[in-house]
N, C-alpha and C positions, 0 to 999 in steps of 0.2 A: 504494501498499499504507501503510496506517494505519501511523504513526509509535510507537514504543514509549514511553510514559508511566508515572510512578512511580502514577499514578491505576488502572491496569489489574489486571485479576483476575490471579491466578498462572495461570488457564488461559490468558486472553488473553496475559498475559508469556509464556509457554512457546511457544505457537503463535508469536509473533512472532520470538522467540527462535531457533526451530527453522527457520524461514525464513530469517533473516538466517546462523545456520551451517550449514546443510544444505541451503537451498533450497525446501524443502519441508515440511509439518507434515501429519501422517495422523490423519483423524479416523475413529472407527468409531460407527456409532449401531445399539444393539443393536436387535434385533427385539420388536418388541413387537404389539398389539392392531391397528394400523393397516399392518403389512404386515412384511416380512422385513430381518434386518439389510442395512446396508451401512455401507460405507467411501469415504472421498475425499479428494484433495489440498487442501491450502491451498497459493499460492505458486508453484505450476509456472510461471502465466501470468509471476508478478511476476519470477522468475528466470531463466525459460529464455525465455520466448514460446511455451509449451506449453500448450493449454487443459487446466483443471483435471479431473480425471478422478474419476468415482464408479464402484464398481462393487458389484454385490449380490451375497447368497449365499453369499459364500466366510465361511469361518471369521476372526477377526480376526488372528490372526498371518500366515494366508497372504495375506489381501488386504493387509497391512501390507509383508512381503516382496514383493508383486508391484507394488505401486505405489511401493516405493523403488526397484525394479530398473528401473522405469519411470521414475523419476526420474533414475537415475544416465545411462540412454540420452539423456532428454532432455539433460541436462549436457554429455553427448558432442554434441549437434546432432541427435539423432535427433527425428523428430516422431511426434504419434498423432495426429492430425487428423481431425475428422468424415468418414465416409465412408471410411476406409482397413480394413483389413485387414493383421494383421501375424503372422510366424510367428515363433516362438523365443522369446518374451518369457516364455510359459507352456508348457511342457515338454508336446509330443503333441500341443497343441490350437492352431488359429490362433484370433487374436482378432480382433474386430469392433469399431469405435470408432463411435459414432452422436452426432449433435449432440444436447444437450440444450437444451430449448427456456427461451427464460428464464420460462415462466410456471412452469415446475417448480425453478424457483433455492430459492425460500422453504422447500421441504417436504425439499428434499437437501440444499442448500451453505450451510445457516445460519452457520458459522462462516469460509465465504470471503467471504459477506456483507457480515459484520461487520468483516474484515481487508481489503477494499478498499473500504470503504466504499458500498457499491451493488453493481448487478450487471455493471457495466463488465469482463466477462471473460468468454473463451469456455468452456464446460464441454463435455466429450463423455463417454457411457457406453461404459465397456467391457465387451464382451459376449462369450461363449466358447460354444461349440456344447456339444451332449450328448455321450456316448461312440458314438453313432451318426452324428455329424458335422450333428445339426441344430439351427438357430439357435432362439432360445425363441420366434420367431413364426411357427416352420414348423410345420403339423399332423403328426400322430402321437407328440409327445412325450408323456411321464409327468407326469402332473397335476404332483407334486412338484416337478420339475426347473421347470417355467413358474412356478409361483409363489415360488420362491426367487429367481428372475432377473426381474423385473417390466421390462420395457422402456419405458423413460422417454424415452429417445432417440428421434430421428425418424433414419429410415433413408430415402436417397434411391432406393434399388432393393430 
């Protein structure tokens, strides 16, 4: 993890200070012409040996609350690894975690790449099903759901 210096911008200083104080910093990237909003963690790998997590399509506050809850569980020793499924973190919905390929890091984990001074950290995508229990890669989804939650991670099955 990069060391805090006097030359760091206020944004970078806050990121590094949050990691030192809380073990994690949450970054939200608003939707734009290139894709939907997404939110990701920086510091989970450094603090808890938990892969950094990205989630798409949630409102900023909801995503931050969910990722902070995940960080709390990681601090207690729970892991959210690629190819795993978890109940209870998101009320009423199971979650799956998919490995994010390194070729997706530049477009999705920018601040993490800066903080780690490269891509030497694992990343996973947190994915949730629709109300009928279908995952974003399954047929029969309404178009908006699939578009708001693109699958950049790799699933093994």
